[in-house]
C-alpha positions in Angstrom: 80.5 -50.2 138.5 80.5 -46.7 137.1 77.7 -47.5 134.7 75.5 -49.0 137.6 76.1 -45.8 139.6 75.3 -43.6 136.6 72.0 -45.4 135.9 70.9 -45.4 139.6 71.7 -41.7 140.0 70.2 -40.5 136.7 67.2 -42.7 137.0 67.3 -43.9 133.4 68.3 -47.1 131.7 70.8 -45.5 129.4 74.4 -46.4 130.0 77.4 -44.2 130.9 79.4 -45.8 128.0 76.7 -44.9 125.4 76.6 -41.3 126.6 80.4 -40.9 126.2 80.1 -42.5 122.8 77.4 -40.1 121.8 79.4 -37.1 123.1 82.3 -38.3 121.0 80.1 -38.5 117.9 78.8 -35.0 118.4 82.4 -33.8 118.7 83.3 -35.6 115.4 80.3 -34.0 113.6 81.0 -30.6 115.3 77.5 -30.5 116.9 78.6 -28.5 120.0 75.1 -27.2 120.9 73.9 -30.8 120.9 76.6 -31.7 123.5 75.5 -28.8 125.7 71.9 -29.9 125.5 72.9 -33.5 126.4 74.9 -32.4 129.4 72.1 -30.1 130.7 69.4 -32.7 130.3 71.5 -35.5 131.9 72.3 -33.3 135.0 68.8 -31.9 135.1 69.9 -28.3 135.3 70.5 -25.4 132.9 74.2 -24.5 132.6 75.7 -21.8 130.5 78.5 -23.4 128.5 80.2 -21.5 125.7 80.9 -23.6 122.6 84.4 -22.0 122.3 85.3 -23.5 125.7 84.9 -27.0 124.4 87.7 -26.9 121.8 90.3 -28.5 124.1 87.9 -31.2 125.1 87.0 -31.8 121.5 90.7 -32.4 120.7 91.0 -34.9 123.5 87.9 -36.8 122.5 88.4 -36.9 118.7 92.2 -37.4 118.6 93.1 -39.3 121.7 90.2 -41.1 123.3 87.6 -41.7 120.6 88.9 -41.5 117.0 86.1 -42.0 114.4 87.3 -45.5 113.6 87.3 -46.5 117.3 83.8 -45.0 117.7 82.5 -46.9 114.7 84.1 -50.3 115.6 82.8 -50.0 119.2 79.2 -49.0 118.3 78.6 -52.2 116.4 79.6 -54.3 119.4 77.2 -52.4 121.8 74.3 -54.7 122.6 70.9 -53.7 121.3 68.3 -52.4 123.8 66.0 -55.2 124.8 62.2 -54.5 124.3 63.0 -51.0 123.1 60.0 -48.7 123.5 59.2 -45.0 124.2 59.0 -45.9 128.0 62.8 -46.3 128.0 64.2 -42.8 128.3 67.7 -41.4 128.2 70.5 -41.8 125.6 70.6 -45.3 124.1 72.7 -47.2 121.6 70.1 -46.4 118.9 71.0 -42.6 119.3 74.6 -43.4 118.7 74.0 -45.7 115.7 71.6 -43.0 114.2 74.3 -40.3 114.5 77.0 -42.6 112.9 74.7 -43.5 110.1 74.0 -39.8 109.4 77.7 -39.0 109.3 78.3 -42.1 107.1 81.0 -43.4 109.4 80.1 -47.1 108.9 80.5 -47.0 105.1 83.6 -44.8 105.4 85.3 -47.4 107.6 83.7 -50.5 106.0 81.9 -51.6 109.1 78.7 -53.6 108.5 75.7 -52.3 110.6 73.0 -54.3 109.0 72.9 -57.1 111.6 72.8 -54.6 114.5 69.8 -52.7 113.0 67.9 -56.0 112.2 68.4 -57.2 115.8 67.2 -53.9 117.2 64.1 -53.9 115.0 63.3 -57.4 116.3 63.7 -56.2 119.9 61.0 -53.5 119.9 57.6 -53.1 121.7 54.9 -50.6 122.1 54.7 -47.6 122.6 57.0 -47.0 119.6 60.3 -45.3 120.4 60.5 -42.0 118.4 64.0 -42.8 117.1 63.1 -46.0 115.2 61.5 -44.4 112.1 64.3 -41.9 111.5 66.8 -44.8 112.0 65.2 -46.8 109.3 65.0 -43.8 106.9 68.7 -42.9 107.4 69.7 -46.6 107.0 67.8 -46.9 103.7 69.6 -43.7 102.5 73.0 -45.2 103.4 72.1 -48.4 101.4 71.2 -46.5 98.2 73.4 -43.4 98.3 77.2 -43.8 98.4 79.2 -41.9 101.0 81.2 -40.2 98.2 81.1 -40.0 94.4 84.7 -41.2 94.3 83.7 -44.5 96.0 80.3 -45.6 94.7 80.5 -49.0 96.4 80.7 -47.4 99.9 77.2 -48.3 101.0 75.6 -50.4 103.7 74.0 -53.8 103.0 70.2 -54.2 102.9 68.4 -56.7 105.1 68.1 -60.1 103.3 64.9 -61.6 102.1 65.4 -64.6 104.4 65.7 -62.3 107.5 62.5 -60.5 106.5 60.6 -63.7 106.0 61.7 -65.1 109.3 59.9 -62.1 111.0 56.6 -63.2 109.4 56.8 -66.9 109.9 53.7 -68.1 111.7 51.7 -65.2 110.2 51.8 -66.4 106.6 50.9 -69.7 105.0 49.8 -71.2 108.3 46.4 -72.8 109.0 45.4 -69.7 110.9 46.8 -66.2 110.7 48.3 -65.7 114.2 51.1 -63.4 115.0 54.5 -65.0 115.3 55.2 -65.3 119.1 58.9 -64.7 118.6 58.4 -61.2 117.3 56.1 -58.4 118.4 53.6 -56.7 116.2 55.8 -53.6 116.5 58.8 -55.5 115.0 56.6 -56.8 112.1 55.2 -53.4 111.3 58.7 -51.8 111.4 60.1 -54.4 109.0 57.1 -53.8 106.7 57.8 -50.1 106.9 61.4 -50.8 106.0 60.6 -52.9 103.0 58.0 -50.5 101.6 60.2 -47.4 102.2 63.2 -49.2 100.6 61.2 -50.0 97.4 59.9 -46.4 97.2 63.3 -44.9 97.7 64.8 -47.2 95.1 62.3 -46.1 92.6 62.7 -42.4 93.5 66.5 -42.6 93.1 66.4 -44.4 89.7 68.0 -41.5 87.8 70.7 -40.9 90.4 71.6 -44.6 90.6 71.7 -44.9 86.8 74.1 -42.0 86.5 76.4 -43.7 89.0 75.9 -47.0 87.2 74.6 -48.6 90.4 71.6 -50.9 90.6 70.9 -52.0 94.2 68.8 -55.1 94.3 65.1 -54.8 94.6 63.1 -57.2 96.8 61.4 -59.9 94.8 57.6 -59.9 94.1 57.4 -63.4 95.7 58.6 -61.9 99.0 56.0 -59.1 98.8 53.3 -61.7 98.1 54.2 -63.6 101.3 54.0 -60.6 103.6 50.4 -60.2 105.0 50.3 -56.5 104.4 46.5 -56.0 104.8 46.4 -58.1 108.0 49.3 -56.1 109.5 47.7 -52.7 108.6 44.4 -53.8 110.3 46.5 -54.7 113.4 48.2 -51.3 113.3 44.8 -49.5 113.0 43.9 -50.7 116.5 47.2 -49.5 117.9 47.4 -46.0 116.5 48.0 -44.3 119.8 50.9 -46.6 120.7 52.5 -46.6 117.2 52.9 -42.9 116.9 53.3 -41.9 113.2 53.9 -45.5 112.0 50.3 -46.2 111.0 49.9 -43.1 108.9 53.4 -43.6 107.3 52.4 -47.1 106.3 49.0 -45.9 104.9 50.9 -43.3 102.8 53.2 -46.0 101.4 50.3 -48.3 100.7 48.3 -45.6 98.9 51.3 -44.8 96.6 52.6 -48.3 95.9 49.7 -50.7 96.7 46.5 -48.7 95.7 44.6 -52.0 95.3 44.9 -52.5 99.1 43.4 -49.0 99.8 40.0 -49.4 98.0 37.4 -47.2 99.7 34.7 -49.9 99.3 36.9 -52.3 101.2 37.3 -49.9 104.1 33.5 -49.4 104.3 33.1 -53.2 104.2 35.7 -53.6 107.0 33.7 -51.1 109.2 30.6 -53.3 108.8 32.5 -56.5 109.5 34.3 -55.2 112.6 31.4 -53.1 113.9 28.9 -53.7 116.7 26.5 -55.8 114.7 29.3 -58.3 113.9 30.2 -58.4 117.6 26.6 -59.2 118.6 26.4 -61.9 116.0 29.6 -63.5 117.4 27.9 -63.6 120.8 25.5 -66.1 119.3 28.4 -68.3 118.2 28.0 -71.9 119.3 30.6 -74.5 119.7 29.3 -76.3 116.6 30.5 -73.4 114.4 34.1 -73.9 115.6 33.9 -77.6 115.2 33.3 -77.5 111.4 36.7 -78.2 109.9 37.8 -77.3 106.3 37.6 -81.0 105.5 33.9 -81.1 106.5 33.2 -78.1 104.4 34.9 -79.8 101.4 32.8 -82.9 101.9 29.6 -80.8 102.0 30.6 -79.0 98.8 31.3 -82.4 97.1 27.7 -83.3 97.9 26.2 -80.1 96.3 25.3 -81.8 92.9 23.1 -84.2 94.9 22.0 -82.3 98.0 22.3 -78.7 99.2 21.3 -79.3 102.7 24.7 -80.2 104.1 26.6 -77.1 102.9 24.2 -74.4 103.9 24.3 -74.9 107.7 28.1 -75.0 107.7 28.3 -71.7 105.6 25.8 -70.0 108.0 27.9 -71.0 111.0 31.1 -69.7 109.2 29.5 -66.2 108.9 29.7 -65.9 112.6 33.5 -66.3 112.6 36.0 -63.4 112.5 38.1 -62.7 109.4 41.2 -64.3 110.8 39.4 -67.4 112.0 38.0 -67.9 108.4 41.4 -68.1 106.8 41.8 -71.9 107.1 38.6 -72.2 105.0 39.7 -69.8 102.2 41.1 -72.5 99.9 38.1 -74.8 100.2 35.7 -71.9 99.5 37.5 -70.6 96.4 38.4 -74.0 94.9 34.7 -75.1 95.0 33.3 -71.9 93.4 33.2 -73.6 90.0 30.7 -76.1 91.4 28.3 -73.4 92.4 27.9 -72.3 88.7 25.8 -75.4 88.0 22.1 -74.9 87.5 19.9 -75.5 90.5 22.2 -74.1 93.2 20.1 -72.0 95.6 20.8 -68.2 95.5 21.2 -68.2 99.3 24.3 -70.4 99.1 25.8 -68.1 96.4 25.1 -65.0 98.5 26.5 -66.6 101.7 29.7 -67.5 99.7 29.9 -63.9 98.5 29.6 -62.7 102.0 32.3 -65.0 103.3 34.6 -64.0 100.4 34.2 -60.3 101.3 35.1 -61.0 104.9 38.3 -62.9 103.8 39.1 -60.0 101.5 39.7 -57.8 104.5 42.7 -59.8 105.7 44.2 -61.6 102.7 43.1 -59.9 99.5 46.0 -60.6 97.2 46.2 -64.4 97.9 42.4 -64.6 97.8 42.2 -63.0 94.4 44.8 -65.3 92.9 43.0 -68.4 94.2 39.6 -67.1 93.0 40.8 -66.3 89.5 42.3 -69.7 89.1 39.2 -71.4 90.5 36.8 -69.6 88.1 38.7 -70.5 84.9 36.6 -72.3 82.3 37.0 -76.0 82.5 37.7 -77.5 79.1 38.2 -81.2 78.7 41.7 -82.4 77.8 43.1 -78.8 78.2 45.3 -78.2 81.2 44.4 -75.1 83.1 47.0 -72.5 83.6 47.8 -71.4 87.1 48.1 -67.6 87.2 50.3 -65.8 89.6 49.9 -62.3 91.2 52.4 -60.9 88.7 50.5 -62.3 85.7 47.3 -60.7 86.9 49.0 -57.3 87.5 50.5 -57.3 84.0 47.2 -58.3 82.4 44.2 -57.5 84.6 41.7 -58.7 81.9 42.6 -62.3 82.7 40.0 -61.8 85.5 37.2 -61.6 82.8 38.4 -64.7 80.9 36.6 -66.8 83.4 33.8 -69.4 83.0 31.0 -67.8 81.0 28.5 -68.9 83.6 30.0 -66.4 86.1 28.5 -63.5 84.0 25.0 -65.0 84.6 25.6 -65.4 88.4 25.3 -62.0 90.2 26.9 -63.0 93.5 30.0 -64.4 91.8 30.0 -61.6 89.1 30.2 -59.1 92.0 33.3 -60.8 93.3 34.8 -60.8 89.7 34.2 -57.1 89.3 35.7 -56.4 92.7 38.9 -58.3 91.7 39.0 -56.5 88.3 38.8 -53.1 90.0 41.7 -54.1 92.3 43.9 -55.5 89.6 43.4 -52.4 87.4 44.7 -50.3 90.2 47.5 -52.7 90.9 48.4 -52.8 87.2 48.5 -49.0 87.0 50.9 -48.8 89.9 53.0 -51.7 88.5 53.3 -50.2 85.0 54.1 -46.7 86.4 56.9 -48.2 88.5 58.2 -50.2 85.6 58.3 -47.1 83.4 60.3 -45.2 86.1 62.7 -48.2 86.4 63.4 -48.4 82.6 63.3 -44.7 81.8 67.0 -44.2 81.9 67.7 -47.4 79.9 65.3 -46.6 77.1 66.2 -42.9 76.8 68.4 -42.5 73.7 71.8 -40.9 74.4 72.5 -37.4 72.9 75.3 -38.9 70.8 73.1 -41.4 69.0 70.3 -38.9 68.3 70.3 -37.7 64.7 68.0 -34.9 63.6 67.3 -31.3 63.8 67.7 -29.3 66.9 64.3 -29.3 68.7 63.5 -32.8 67.6 65.7 -34.5 70.3 62.8 -34.6 72.7 60.6 -36.5 70.2 61.2 -40.0 71.6 60.6 -38.7 75.2 57.3 -37.0 74.2 56.2 -40.2 72.4 57.1 -42.2 75.5 55.0 -39.8 77.7 52.0 -40.0 75.4 52.2 -43.8 75.3 52.5 -43.9 79.1 49.4 -41.7 79.5 47.4 -43.8 77.0 48.4 -47.0 78.8 47.6 -45.8 82.3 44.5 -43.8 81.5 
């Protein structure tokens, strides 16, 4: 009853209970000026309140009504805000959780907050609420940094890989790359931001964590391979006004950790694909183009040694499709590239395949590269071909050049090969740099075991730095 009256009077959807909870948390963290601002903004008038006059109220709040343990236990039970966006004003549960995370109350009282944060991230929409990114940042910090040195295990739990993957189901591995209807694009971008920020923070805190003998679990490379990063970034690009600083934050994380997804040539290519010319071409799209199934394309490729007339019309029609509509055809296109190396295949077919490959590269580069490298391997009789993974190619980018020798005499396919090589060289550099940071503390010899003259103790470290520079040059 009181909450309904409070909401109708104040004209916001924040609740009376959450406001009292927030006041209690400010008292616990001794942020008296924040309480004064909160009261003034809620009443809609400027009141002169001396911080010294709040001491009695502070005692009542912190010792009798809302002890820190009561506040923490209650905060987890508060329902998340449905469809949280910047349009919902006032003081919400997210503000309370943010303050409690900052003061490390959850870890201090061993209360798990992971499920609440995950549910709130799933319940988001545009325009982006300004408190969401700070919430994710402070949550990541509470996972990696213990509340106190005396208790290094006092940390929050990270979101599980299964929970992360469930957000992207329907976006990945499906016949077409459509957003999961269960979760908004905002939820998917926020979870992507969480994963990338977590991995970066884990790497940045390697030394501190090693000193505390803690090794929080990193997310697996197979999980990262299943998240359609490039596709999501393209979606975010069209929503920059509504996403606030999220798009630029994601671009920064990508440029640092996934430089192969930030190649300038790709961005220029994207502008051409998504520009006005492409729009005009799609206006010419007939129903026939949409009727060509991947199975029909496979049959046309199978007939290439005998006749080229079947495959060319289908490929021409496919050039009118958008990048996301082309995804179901990716596997058929890449798996048949080897057939196009035979003599007598018209240059026009090769150039059209190159064009389609470049379009697909704007939405699914990592998966496309792996499929292409495996498809262009030399076919040797009685020798089983090895299926390379994303990880194999990042460790040894030169695998890309160990393709069928005929590729080197086929300019359209050689162009694709060089494009992949450039991407994997950038990926390898980032991968090796991260690996060196991870293993720096393990490989560094302890002072006790170092034998030699004073001034020579830095020898192994200098050698390591020189080897690193030579490797990543």
